[in-house]
N, C-alpha and C positions, 0 to 999 in steps of 0.2 A: 240261421246258418251263419257261421263266421268264415272269413277267408282261411285257407289252409296254410298261408304264409304270412310272415311279418309284413306290415304295410310299407316298410322303408325300402327305398330304391336309391341306388347311386350309379351315376353314369348310365342310366337306362337299364340297369340290372337289378331285379328285385331280390331282396334277401330270401334265402332258401329255408331259413329257420321257421319252425312252426310258431304260431302266436302263443305267448305265455301270459300276456296282459291285455285286457280291454281298456282302451284309453278313452276317457270321457272328461267333459267339463261340467262341473257342478256349480250352479248359481241359484241360491235360495232353495226352492223346492224342485227345481228343474235340473235334469241331467241330459247332456247331449253326447252321444257316442261319436268320436272322431276317428277311430281306427283301432288297430291291434298292433302289438309289437312283441318282439322277443326280448328276453332279458338283456341280451347284448346291446340292443339299440334303445333301451329305455331312456338313457340320458340324452341321446340324440333327439328322440321324439319330444322329450320334456323341453329341451332348449328350443326346438323349432316351434312348438306350440307357444312358448313364452314370447318368442320373437313375433309370431303372428298376432298374438293378443296385444302386444305393445303397438303394433301397426294398425290395430283395429280391424284386422281381417278375420279374426275368430272371436267369438263371444268371450268377454272377460269372465273369469270365474276360477274356481279351484280345480286344478288338474287331479284326476283320479286314475290310478292304475290298479284295476281289479284283476286278480288271478283268474285265468280261464279254468273252468271246472267242467268235467264231463257230466252231462245230465241225461237221464233216460226216462221215458214216459211210456205209457201204454200205446200211444199213437205214433211214436217215433222209435223205430227199432234200429239197433246198430249191432255190428258184430265186432269181434276182437280187433280186426284191422282198422276200424274207425277210431280206435282209442290209442293206437300206437304212438301218434305224434304228441299226445298230451302228456306233459311232464307233471306228475302228481307229487310235488315236493311237500 
């Protein structure tokens, strides 16, 4: 399960937009998920991760922004309301 909102918050207020991208760090064959973001905050998240990498607080590696996709399986069922917030560009 992913959060239903973007991970960015400012002045204690969380962004109300749904996530559009899964943010991860790729290093060699390993990948580490660090959050989710909306399209509006993609550059903000990219800058923040770059800053944290430069300070050594986050693993160094290539940033990846993968589009969020709706997935259905036989064991996980959803109805139409579950997919309203996902932007299928």
